[in-house]
ZANU-985822 format. One record per residue (C-alpha): residue in one letter; x, y negated, z. Coordinates in steps of 0.001 Angstrom, whole numbers, plus 524288, in hexadecimal, padded with zeros to 5 digits. Each point is the difference from the previous one (the first is absolute). Layout:
# ZANU-985822
+--------+-------+-------+-------+
: residu :     X :     Y :     Z :
+--------+-------+-------+-------+
:      A :     X :     Y :     Z :
...
+--------+-------+-------+-------+
//
This chain:
# ZANU-985822
+--------+-------+-------+-------+
: residu :     X :     Y :     Z :
+--------+-------+-------+-------+
:      X : F83D9 : 75723 : 0B423 :
:      X : 7F317 : 7FFF0 : 807AD :
:      X : 7FEBB : 7FC11 : 80B2B :
:      X : 7F54F : 8034F : 80A9B :
:      X : 7F5E2 : 80C59 : 7FE90 :
:      X : 7FDDE : 8037B : 7F1F6 :
:      X : 7F3F8 : 8010F : 7F721 :
:      X : 7FADC : 80AFA : 7FBCD :
:      X : 7FC06 : 80079 : 7F1B9 :
:      X : 7F426 : 7FA70 : 7FA55 :
:      X : 7F528 : 80B6E : 7FD5F :
:      X : 80956 : 80B1F : 80922 :
:      X : 7F779 : 809CF : 80454 :
:      X : 80565 : 80953 : 80CD2 :
:      X : 802AA : 80CB1 : 7FF7C :
:      X : 7F278 : 80689 : 804C6 :
:      X : 7F8CC : 7F8A7 : 7F751 :
:      X : 80981 : 8047F : 7F52E :
:      X : 7FE83 : 80D32 : 804F1 :
:      X : 7F0F3 : 7FFAD : 7FF92 :
:      X : 7FEB1 : 7FB83 : 7F2F9 :
:      X : 809EE : 80A5C : 7F93B :
:      X : 7F635 : 80874 : 80A3D :
:      X : 7F59D : 7FAC1 : 7F6C8 :
:      X : 805A0 : 801FD : 7F4B7 :
:      X : 8040B : 80D0A : 802B1 :
:      X : 7F256 : 80417 : 804F6 :
:      X : 7F8DE : 7F7CB : 7F207 :
:      X : 80A8A : 80506 : 7F7C7 :
:      X : 800D5 : 80E22 : 801F5 :
:      X : 7F5F1 : 80862 : 7FDF2 :
:      X : 7FF09 : 80CA7 : 80981 :
:      X : 80A13 : 80917 : 7FB0A :
:      X : 80675 : 80F9D : 80066 :
:      X : 80C73 : 7FFF6 : 8045B :
:      X : 808EC : 80CFE : 800CA :
:      X : 80A0A : 80074 : 80929 :
:      X : 80773 : 80865 : 80B40 :
:      X : 7FE05 : 7FC44 : 80E4F :
:      X : 80AD5 : 7FAB8 : 8077F :
:      X : 7FFFD : 7F7C0 : 80D5D :
:      X : 7F41D : 805F5 : 804C6 :
:      X : 7FACE : 7F91A : 80D14 :
:      X : 7F250 : 800F0 : 80699 :
:      X : 7FF55 : 7F91C : 80C45 :
:      X : 7F58F : 8001D : 80A83 :
:      X : 7F778 : 7F6F5 : 7F743 :
:      X : 7FEE8 : 80BE0 : 7F8F4 :
:      X : 801D8 : 7FA9A : 7F3CE :
:      X : 80AB0 : 80664 : 7F4CE :
:      X : 80CFA : 7F800 : 7FC7B :
:      X : 80832 : 80476 : 7F441 :
:      X : 807C1 : 7FE03 : 7F526 :
:      X : 7FC59 : 80499 : 7F30A :
:      X : 80C36 : 8021C : 7F864 :
:      X : 80655 : 8077F : 7F2B7 :
:      X : 80C44 : 7FF88 : 7FB08 :
:      X : 8021E : 7F297 : 7FEF0 :
:      X : 7F816 : 7F5F8 : 807F2 :
:      X : 7F7AC : 80252 : 80C66 :
:      X : 7F3E7 : 7F743 : 80513 :
:      X : 7FB10 : 7FDD2 : 80C0B :
:      X : 7F123 : 80447 : 802FF :
:      X : 7F682 : 802E1 : 80ACA :
:      X : 7F43D : 8078A : 801E6 :
:      X : 7F577 : 7FC13 : 807EB :
:      X : 7FA67 : 80A22 : 80C0F :
:      X : 7F28C : 7FFC6 : 7FB11 :
:      X : 8052D : 803DF : 7F248 :
:      X : 80ACE : 80B20 : 8045C :
:      X : 7F539 : 8044E : 80817 :
:      X : 7F75F : 803F0 : 7F530 :
:      X : 80AB0 : 80AFD : 7FBDF :
:      X : 7FEC0 : 80DE5 : 80044 :
:      X : 80FBE : 80150 : 8002D :
:      X : 80B3A : 7F7EF : 80798 :
:      X : 80B5F : 7F842 : 7F89E :
:      X : 80D8F : 801DE : 800BE :
:      X : 80CF6 : 7FD48 : 8005F :
:      X : 804C5 : 8036B : 7F15E :
:      X : 7F1B9 : 80330 : 7FB21 :
:      X : 7FF24 : 7FB94 : 7F03E :
:      X : 7F2E5 : 7F902 : 8014C :
:      X : 7F88F : 7F814 : 7F6C7 :
:      X : 7F978 : 7F528 : 8057A :
:      X : 7F395 : 7F612 : 7FCBB :
:      X : 80431 : 7F3C7 : 806F2 :
:      X : 7FE34 : 7F32A : 7FE1A :
:      X : 80D81 : 7F54C : 7FE76 :
:      X : 80195 : 7F6F6 : 80A8A :
:      X : 80704 : 7F8D7 : 8090D :
:      X : 80446 : 7FFDC : 80CCA :
:      X : 7FFDA : 7F200 : 80462 :
:      X : 807C1 : 7FF3B : 80C31 :
:      X : 80B8D : 8056D : 7FA2A :
:      X : 7FDCE : 7FDC5 : 7F126 :
:      X : 800F8 : 80F26 : 7FC5C :
:      X : 7FA03 : 80383 : 7F4DF :
:      X : 7F808 : 80E2F : 8037F :
:      X : 7F431 : 808DB : 7FC5A :
:      X : 7F4E9 : 80023 : 8071C :
:      X : 7F9E9 : 80EE7 : 7FE0A :
:      X : 7F3A4 : 80311 : 7FC09 :
:      X : 80169 : 80E8E : 7FE4C :
:      X : 80BDB : 80A54 : 7FF32 :
:      X : 80030 : 80B19 : 7F8F3 :
:      X : 80BD0 : 809D9 : 7FE0F :
:      X : 80809 : 7FCE3 : 7F265 :
:      X : 7FB29 : 805D2 : 7F6DA :
:      X : 7F199 : 801F1 : 8068B :
:      X : 7F74B : 7F4BA : 7FBB2 :
:      X : 7F980 : 8092C : 7F3D7 :
:      X : 801CC : 80C68 : 807F4 :
:      X : 7F9BB : 7FB87 : 80B97 :
:      X : 7F527 : 7FB01 : 7F9ED :
:      X : 7FE6B : 80B8E : 7F944 :
:      X : 8019C : 807B4 : 80D4B :
:      X : 7F4E6 : 7F7B1 : 806EC :
:      X : 7F4F2 : 8017F : 7F32C :
:      X : 803DB : 80E31 : 803DC :
:      X : 7FFD8 : 7FFE5 : 80D76 :
:      X : 7F335 : 7F89D : 7FE1E :
:      X : 7F901 : 80A0B : 7F607 :
:      X : 8055E : 80CC9 : 807D4 :
:      X : 7F838 : 7F87A : 80C24 :
:      X : 7F2C6 : 7FF00 : 7F8B2 :
:      X : 80176 : 80D73 : 7FF3A :
:      X : 802DC : 8037F : 80C03 :
:      X : 80B43 : 8068B : 80016 :
:      X : 806BA : 7F96A : 80BCD :
:      X : 7F384 : 8022C : 806DE :
:      X : 8043E : 8057C : 80F0C :
:      X : 7F275 : 80976 : 7FF74 :
:      X : 8067E : 806AC : 7F477 :
:      X : 80E0A : 80367 : 8055C :
:      X : 80120 : 80CF0 : 808DF :
:      X : 8080B : 8036E : 80CE3 :
:      X : 80BF9 : 805D8 : 7FF47 :
:      X : 7FED8 : 80D19 : 80406 :
:      X : 8029B : 803CB : 80CCC :
:      X : 80A1A : 80B52 : 7FCA3 :
:      X : 80A35 : 7FE07 : 7F61D :
:      X : 8084B : 80989 : 7FD8A :
:      X : 80536 : 7FC69 : 7F106 :
:      X : 800D0 : 7F118 : 7F9CD :
:      X : 801FA : 7FE29 : 7F2B9 :
:      X : 8092F : 7F54C : 7FC9A :
:      X : 7FE4D : 7F903 : 7F3C6 :
:      X : 80CAB : 7F429 : 7FE62 :
:      X : 80C0D : 7FFEC : 7F830 :
:      X : 80B63 : 8092F : 80115 :
:      X : 808D4 : 7F342 : 80241 :
:      X : 7F820 : 7F94E : 808DC :
:      X : 802FB : 7FBAC : 80DCF :
:      X : 7F178 : 80048 : 802C3 :
:      X : 803CD : 80FB7 : 7FE0D :
:      X : 809E4 : 801B8 : 8096E :
:      X : 7F8AF : 7F6ED : 8097C :
:      X : 7F498 : 80719 : 8008F :
:      X : 80827 : 80D9D : 800BE :
:      X : 8088C : 7FBCA : 80D70 :
:      X : 7F233 : 7F9C4 : 804CF :
:      X : 7FA3C : 80E05 : 7FF34 :
:      X : 80A57 : 80670 : 803B1 :
:      X : 801EE : 7F85E : 80AAE :
:      X : 7F17B : 7FE8D : 80679 :
:      X : 7F8B3 : 80CEC : 7F9F2 :
:      X : 80C78 : 809D3 : 7FAFC :
:      X : 7F501 : 80A72 : 80082 :
:      X : 7F79C : 7FA7D : 7F38B :
:      X : 80627 : 80472 : 7F1A6 :
:      X : 8022F : 7F7B1 : 7F5B4 :
:      X : 7FCDD : 802C3 : 7F22F :
:      X : 805AB : 7F5DA : 7F829 :
:      X : 7FB1E : 7FAE8 : 7F1BE :
:      X : 8095D : 7F72A : 7FA0D :
:      X : 7FCF8 : 7F588 : 7F478 :
:      X : 802BB : 7F3C3 : 7FC2C :
:      X : 7FBD8 : 7F303 : 80983 :
:      X : 803EC : 7F693 : 7F6A7 :
:      X : 7FD8C : 7FACC : 7F201 :
:      X : 7F5B3 : 80527 : 7F3CC :
:      X : 8011D : 80F6A : 80330 :
:      X : 7FD90 : 7FEC2 : 80EBC :
:      X : 7F227 : 7FE21 : 80048 :
:      X : 7FE0B : 80C2F : 7F767 :
:      X : 80887 : 80832 : 80786 :
:      X : 7FB48 : 7FB75 : 80CE9 :
:      X : 7F22C : 802AA : 7FB72 :
:      X : 8057D : 80F32 : 7FC82 :
:      X : 8064C : 803F3 : 80C29 :
:      X : 7F43D : 7F93A : 80605 :
:      X : 7F746 : 80A8F : 7F79C :
:      X : 809B1 : 80954 : 80298 :
:      X : 800A7 : 7FE53 : 80F5F :
:      X : 7F2C2 : 7FFC0 : 803A5 :
:      X : 7FE60 : 80D8A : 7FB2D :
:      X : 80887 : 80568 : 80698 :
:      X : 7F96C : 8089F : 8097E :
:      X : 80B83 : 80031 : 80A07 :
:      X : 7FFCB : 7F030 : 801F7 :
:      X : 7F912 : 7F9ED : 80B38 :
:      X : 80282 : 7F1DE : 7FC6F :
:      X : 8054C : 7F725 : 7F3EF :
:      X : 80B35 : 7F5C4 : 8033F :
:      X : 804CC : 7F7D4 : 7F503 :
:      X : 80A19 : 7F758 : 80211 :
:      X : 809E9 : 7F431 : 7FAA2 :
:      X : 8083A : 7F58B : 80515 :
:      X : 7FCF1 : 7F24B : 7FE27 :
:      X : 8022E : 7F784 : 7F2C8 :
:      X : 7FB08 : 7F5D3 : 7FA75 :
:      X : 7F085 : 7FEBE : 7FACF :
:      X : 8067D : 80444 : 7F16A :
:      X : 80730 : 80BC6 : 806D2 :
:      X : 7F458 : 804FC : 806BA :
:      X : 7F5D2 : 7FDCE : 7F51C :
:      X : 7FF83 : 81082 : 7FE47 :
:      X : 7F783 : 7FF21 : 80D00 :
:      X : 7F660 : 7F653 : 7FBA7 :
:      X : 7FC6F : 8080E : 7F5E1 :
:      X : 7F121 : 80212 : 7FD97 :
:      X : 8007F : 80E20 : 7FC00 :
:      X : 809FF : 80545 : 80A6A :
:      X : 7F445 : 7F7F9 : 809BB :
:      X : 7F54D : 8086D : 7FC30 :
:      X : 80835 : 80BBC : 7FF68 :
:      X : 8046D : 7FCBA : 81022 :
:      X : 7F021 : 7FC60 : 802E7 :
:      X : 7FD34 : 80E88 : 7FA9A :
:      X : 80A2D : 808A8 : 805AC :
:      X : 7FC3A : 80AF5 : 80821 :
:      X : 8093A : 7FD63 : 80A30 :
:      X : 8022F : 7F3A7 : 808A4 :
:      X : 80886 : 7F659 : 7F944 :
:      X : 809F2 : 7F837 : 805F0 :
:      X : 80907 : 7F585 : 7F90A :
:      X : 80B34 : 7F859 : 804DE :
:      X : 803DA : 7F7CE : 7F67A :
:      X : 80B07 : 7F536 : 8017B :
:      X : 8019B : 7F99A : 80CD3 :
:      X : 7F4A8 : 7FA0D : 80849 :
:      X : 7FDF3 : 7F4BD : 7F87E :
:      X : 7FEB6 : 80663 : 7F29A :
:      X : 7F280 : 80561 : 7FCDD :
:      X : 7FBB8 : 80711 : 7F61F :
:      X : 7F24E : 8041B : 7F8CD :
:      X : 804C4 : 80F3C : 803F0 :
:      X : 802B5 : 7FA27 : 80FA9 :
:      X : 7F04B : 7FBB0 : 7FDF5 :
:      X : 7F932 : 80CFE : 7FB20 :
:      X : 80B6C : 808CC : 807BD :
:      X : 7F62D : 806D1 : 80C73 :
:      X : 80AB3 : 7F9B6 : 8081D :
:      X : 80AB0 : 7F519 : 7FB1B :
:      X : 80B07 : 8005C : 80733 :
:      X : 80B82 : 7F260 : 80246 :
:      X : 80956 : 80726 : 7FB74 :
:      X : 80492 : 80EFB : 7FBF4 :
:      X : 80616 : 8010A : 80DA4 :
:      X : 7F32E : 7FD41 : 8049C :
:      X : 7F8A4 : 80732 : 7F98F :
:      X : 80844 : 80B99 : 803BA :
:      X : 7FCD4 : 7FC1F : 80CB5 :
:      X : 7F264 : 80098 : 7FDDE :
:      X : 801B2 : 80D34 : 7FC54 :
:      X : 80681 : 803E2 : 80B8F :
:      X : 7F745 : 7F953 : 80A53 :
:      X : 7F3ED : 80980 : 7F9B4 :
:      X : 80B0A : 80BA3 : 8048D :
:      X : 80335 : 7F8CC : 80A52 :
:      X : 7F293 : 7FF16 : 804A0 :
:      X : 7FDC3 : 80D1B : 7FD65 :
:      X : 80AE7 : 8047D : 8090F :
:      X : 7FB49 : 7F761 : 80AF2 :
:      X : 7F213 : 80687 : 7FE07 :
:      X : 80662 : 80DB5 : 80185 :
:      X : 80796 : 7FCBD : 808D8 :
:      X : 7F6E3 : 7F984 : 809E8 :
:      X : 7F66C : 80EA8 : 7FA9E :
:      X : 80C77 : 80810 : 804FD :
:      X : 7FF3B : 7F7B6 : 80CB4 :
:      X : 7F164 : 8029D : 800B7 :
:      X : 80274 : 80FB4 : 800CA :
:      X : 80C1C : 7FFC1 : 80728 :
:      X : 7F818 : 7F8FA : 80A33 :
:      X : 7F29D : 80AB5 : 7FE04 :
:      X : 809B9 : 80B75 : 7FFD8 :
:      X : 80690 : 7FA0D : 80E3F :
:      X : 7F1A8 : 7FE54 : 80570 :
:      X : 7FCF4 : 80EA8 : 7FA8A :
:      X : 80BAB : 802C0 : 8078A :
:      X : 7FF84 : 7F9F7 : 80A33 :
:      X : 7EEE9 : 805E3 : 80288 :
:      X : 807E0 : 80CF2 : 7F9A2 :
:      X : 808A8 : 8019E : 80C3C :
:      X : 7F5BF : 7FA11 : 80A21 :
:      X : 7F60A : 80ABE : 7FABA :
:      X : 80CB7 : 80951 : 8027D :
:      X : 803D0 : 7FC6E : 80C2C :
:      X : 7F154 : 801C6 : 80411 :
:      X : 7FFFE : 80DDB : 7FABE :
:      X : 80BD3 : 8010F : 80618 :
:      X : 7FB64 : 7FD57 : 80C1F :
:      X : 7F4A7 : 8086D : 7FFCC :
:      X : 8067E : 80CFB : 7F939 :
:      X : 80662 : 80AAB : 80B66 :
:      X : 80AA3 : 805C5 : 7FDDB :
:      X : 7FDE5 : 81051 : 7FE4E :
:      X : 80618 : 80129 : 80ED2 :
:      X : 7F7CE : 7F577 : 80408 :
:      X : 7F3EC : 80677 : 7FA3A :
:      X : 8041D : 80D77 : 805B6 :
:      X : 80215 : 7FAE4 : 80C60 :
:      X : 7F34E : 7F9F5 : 7FFAC :
:      X : 7F875 : 80C79 : 7FDA5 :
:      X : 80888 : 80655 : 809FB :
:      X : 7FB8F : 7F684 : 80A58 :
:      X : 7F485 : 8024F : 7FB6D :
:      X : 8002B : 80E31 : 802CE :
:      X : 8064B : 800CE : 80CD8 :
:      X : 7F5AB : 7F564 : 804F1 :
:      X : 7F4FB : 809A9 : 7F8F2 :
:      X : 807B6 : 80AC6 : 80726 :
:      X : 7FED4 : 7F8E9 : 80C2D :
:      X : 7F071 : 7FCF5 : 7FFA5 :
:      X : 7FD38 : 80DCB : 7FC77 :
:      X : 80AB7 : 80632 : 80C3B :
:      X : 7F749 : 7F528 : 807B5 :
:      X : 7F23C : 80373 : 7FB22 :
:      X : 80531 : 81091 : 8011E :
:      X : 8052B : 7FE16 : 80D41 :
:      X : 7F2FB : 7F86F : 803FD :
:      X : 7F78C : 80BC5 : 7FBED :
:      X : 8079F : 80928 : 80586 :
:      X : 7FEA6 : 7F8B4 : 80C3A :
:      X : 7F222 : 7FEAD : 7FE59 :
:      X : 7FEA9 : 81013 : 7FCCF :
:      X : 8075C : 800D6 : 80AB0 :
:      X : 7F8FD : 7F99D : 80887 :
:      X : 7F48F : 80624 : 7FBB4 :
:      X : 8060E : 80D20 : 800D9 :
:      X : 803BD : 7FD07 : 80D56 :
:      X : 7F21E : 7FCA7 : 803BA :
:      X : 7FB19 : 80D0A : 7F9AD :
:      X : 80A5B : 807CC : 80735 :
:      X : 7FC57 : 7F95B : 80CB4 :
:      X : 7F1A0 : 80324 : 7FCFF :
:      X : 802E4 : 80EB0 : 7FBD9 :
:      X : 80866 : 7FE3C : 80C3B :
:      X : 7F4B5 : 7FEFA : 807DF :
:      X : 7F76D : 8082F : 7F7F4 :
:      X : 809F9 : 80CE7 : 800E1 :
:      X : 7F8C8 : 809B3 : 80759 :
:      X : 80ECD : 8046E : 8057B :
:      X : 80245 : 7F4D3 : 80553 :
:      X : 7F093 : 80123 : 806CB :
:      X : 80648 : 80F59 : 80371 :
:      X : 80CD2 : 7F932 : 80709 :
:      X : 7F855 : 7F90A : 8083A :
:      X : 7F9B0 : 80C6F : 805B3 :
:      X : 7F5D8 : 80330 : 7F901 :
:      X : 7FC77 : 80B06 : 7F6EF :
:      X : 7FB24 : 804BF : 7F1AC :
:      X : 7F80B : 80CF6 : 800DD :
:      X : 7FBDE : 80764 : 7F256 :
:      X : 7F777 : 80A46 : 7FCBC :
:      X : 80457 : 80AE9 : 7F8A4 :
:      X : 7FE71 : 7F6EB : 7F64D :
:      X : 809E9 : 7F71F : 800DA :
:      X : 7F3CB : 7F917 : 80283 :
:      X : 800B8 : 7F32F : 80AF1 :
:      X : 7F620 : 8053C : 80CD5 :
:      X : 7FA9F : 7F2FD : 8047A :
:      X : 7F3F1 : 805D8 : 805A5 :
:      X : 7FF6E : 80A82 : 80B85 :
:      X : 7F250 : 803F8 : 7F900 :
:      X : 80703 : 8052F : 7F4C1 :
:      X : 8071F : 80B3A : 805A1 :
:      X : 7FB2F : 80C11 : 80608 :
:      X : 8063A : 807C1 : 809A6 :
:      X : 80B11 : 8090D : 7FF2B :
:      X : 8043D : 7F67F : 7F281 :
:      X : 80E04 : 8002C : 7FD71 :
:      X : 80364 : 7F0CF : 7FC99 :
:      X : 80F29 : 7F984 : 7FFC2 :
:      X : 80176 : 7F440 : 809B7 :
:      X : 80B48 : 7F81E : 7F7AB :
:      X : 80835 : 7F81F : 80AA8 :
:      X : 80A9E : 7F73C : 7FE16 :
:      X : 80997 : 8091F : 8002B :
:      X : 7FCB2 : 80E44 : 7FB65 :
:      X : 7F079 : 808CD : 7FEFC :
:      X : 7F947 : 8091C : 80824 :
:      X : 7F59A : 80839 : 7FDF5 :
:      X : 7F5C5 : 8032B : 80870 :
:      X : 7F219 : 80751 : 80043 :
:      X : 7F5D5 : 7F74E : 80735 :
:      X : 7F97E : 805C6 : 80997 :
:      X : 7F5E6 : 7F754 : 80183 :
:      X : 7F982 : 7F2F2 : 7FB2A :
:      X : 7FA5A : 7F3FF : 8067B :
:      X : 7FA98 : 7F709 : 7F5B5 :
:      X : 7FD7E : 7F310 : 8092A :
:      X : 8084B : 800E2 : 80C94 :
:      X : 807FE : 8097D : 8099B :
:      X : 7FEEA : 80D58 : 8031C :
:      X : 7F83F : 802BF : 809A5 :
+--------+-------+-------+-------+
//
């Protein structure tokens, strides 16, 4: 029996010291290792670090990848991915958990392939195949699309369904080929050449679903990349998921994140055209409405100036009646003037009419030649004369003539 407080055995260490020593032994005793396994229990907290388990059929080990290392990756790991990591074995001292501190990560079996991918990518980039200034825009009018993919691929259905929904007027010409395996690069190149020579094709779309780097390796073929760069038609490549990047994606005139995104980009060009056509149609309709309104206004103005035949005939009759009235007035005024002048002349004639003088008791003496006798010296005694009275004529004979005086 021990009495009082028990004493720790001489040389004993604390748990934290034990874990620190074990961590040091691990870091010094294990060089950086490459480990292959499947991602499980993936966690990405707000800190941005990645925590997960790496497992195979018989065992698992905890792993962590710091945020800075994760940011250098061009893809996002997910639950169930088969990967290879380059890591340092260590111990998480607060819990004494053995874990791997991951320095780099690639998909399983991609170590050598990934290095080959990077080398090929650098080579083709140096040749300018990825330069933006050599890439061609999509045509404004797309009537026919050449679709290069596998007949059994889900990507085929994705593209067909998307175009049927968004741009049903666009025709699809299918160029089937393998998209995986050793024969795939040759078939992809052959179908690309055939599609590029098709006079009905406006744009070429090359797609396939996602997969590992090995699954997508056909799209990293250098000869295929050169063929894409020399196509006469614009080429859209949509391979895998958004995080999947191949040489074909980089050299294509347009890279789509997925097959569906590739179809959407084609549809956008068609929708932009339809939008422009709709805009032009609206402008034309507005122009026609303005033209119609102007024409209608001009017609109304002309109609206001236009008179019916009956109106014109009535106006002419009115003008004729007015002229006739003026003419009648003018004739009446002239007649009145003439009548007045005739009356004046008549008065003068009446005043000068010898018969009027005769009516006042005077007589008109005529000789044998019916000449008026005005002077007594012009007659002889016993001469026959005629005396014209106001009423009747007297024949007389001159007994004697007394010029300038009365008989004595």
